[in-house]
C-alpha positions, 0 to 999 in steps of 0.5 A: 737485526742480529743473524745467528752465526750458525744460520749464516754458516748454513746458508753460506756453506750448504751449497758448498757442502752439497757440491763437495762430493762431486769435486773430489772425483772431477777436480784438478788434482790441486783442488782435491782434498789431501792428507799430509805430515808437517814439521815446523816451529811453533805451528798450530799442530806443533813441531810434528803433526798431521793434517787432513785438508778438505777442499770444499771448492776451488776457493775454500778449504778447511784444515784439521790437524793434530800433532805434538809440540815442545815436550811432546805435548799434544796439540790440535788445530782447525784452520779455514782458508781462502785459496787462489789457485793457478795451474800447479800452485795455490796460495792461501790465507787462513784464520783459525784456532788451535790448542795445546800445552804451552811452556815458558821458562824463566829465571836469570839463565832462562832455564831455572823454572818452567811454567805450563798451561793449556792455551787457546790460540787464534792463528792467522797464516799465509801459505803457498802449495805446489802440487805435482799432478802426475804423482798427486803429491803436494808440498805446502809452506806456511807461516803466520802468527798465533795470539793467545786468547785464553789459558788454563791453570798454570803449573810450575813456578811463578805466575803466567800471564798470556794476554796478547802473547804473540808467537810467530810460526813457520811450517812445511807439510808434504803429502798426497791428494785424495 
């Protein structure tokens, strides 16, 4: 018997969504939704980005982000995360997708020609967050890997193949809880 992913998501997430409105006003500050600005290397939201994280319950959150990567190319990402929280610190494990323009360089010296394409990435990450309750500020550090799942038409010199192309990433996000 096959169960539709949409039906399964509705059954599992519906109670969480109904509870989410009450959570933001009564939850400890570390468990509230938040908005932050990020900087990093090869992150799903690019080298500079912004992320809104909706905390569905103390153990589940959803990050939605956008930013710019190399060459000021736009990138977007969505990352559901499982959370484990202590008094001021939370740990997370996430798996999501992102997309954006990706450029590789080639030639004998590495910069002789560039190839560009739009790539869909599968991302997995580990993160740790520290929240300061008095100021409702937070800082989050995350690292992970992105695996190229699909890509569009290549522009530039040479052919570009992205099957099983893996890129590690690291980033820092700072911001305010809502």
